[in-house]
DRENLUM-725333 format. One record per residue (C-alpha): x, y, z. Coordinates in pm, whole numbers, padded with zeros to 5 digits, always signed. Each point is the difference from the previous one (the first is absolute). Example, Ala and Ser with C-alpha at 12.3 -4.5 7.8 and 13.67 -1.06 7.14 Angstrom:
// DRENLUM-725333
+01230-00450+00780 +00137+00344-00066 
This chain:
// DRENLUM-725333
-00837+03050-00319 +00257-00117+00253 +00264-00243-00111 +00014-00321+00201 +00330-00066+00177 +00235-00237-00179 +00033-00345+00149 +00291-00231-00066 -00023-00357+00117 +00346-00130+00085 -00089-00321+00175 -00258-00228+00155 +00017-00179+00335 -00152-00345+00039 -00068-00170+00334 +00094-00366+00026 +00043-00268+00265 +00367-00020-00113 +00135+00308-00178 +00320-00176-00106 -00179-00292-00164 -00244+00221-00194 +00281+00235-00106 +00206-00297-00121 -00295-00116-00213 -00041+00343-00163 +00377+00039-00039 +00013-00325-00200 -00316+00090-00194 +00102+00354-00096 +00379-00020+00015 +00016+00320+00207 +00287+00065+00239 -00038-00012+00376 +00073+00351+00123 -00052-00059+00371 -00037-00322+00197 -00069+00035+00371 -00187-00221+00245 -00368+00042-00089 +00064+00244-00288 +00128-00051-00356 +00011+00252-00286 +00030-00085-00368 +00088+00264-00260 -00087-00013-00366 +00248+00126-00261 -00220+00306-00058 -00007+00095+00370 -00341-00112+00128 -00010-00288+00238 -00174-00245+00224 +00050-00027+00374 -00110-00283+00225 -00060+00012+00373 -00065-00287+00234 -00339+00027+00167 -00024-00231+00299 -00381-00016-00015 -00030-00015-00380 -00323-00153-00128 -00001-00065-00375 -00302+00120-00197 -00247-00257-00130 -00170+00013-00338 -00283-00024-00041 -00057+00117+00353 -00247-00184+00215 -00174+00120+00315 +00264+00121+00245 +00292-00035-00247 +00239+00284-00064 -00084+00141-00341 +00254+00010-00280 +00075+00346-00139 +00095-00144-00339 
């Protein structure tokens, strides 16, 4: 039996209409340090090394739950 390759998740990227605002919310919530702050891109790092990154998406459409006809579906 073949062994599956190891996978290490080191971060997640979230789209947002304003990356800085969403990153600021999570920074206050989690207390993580801002590692990189650029126009349209912010990275937070947890003490253990994983992190969250946020990118500004000009055409961002938030998911709706429960989704109705024609709504973007939530993946949560």
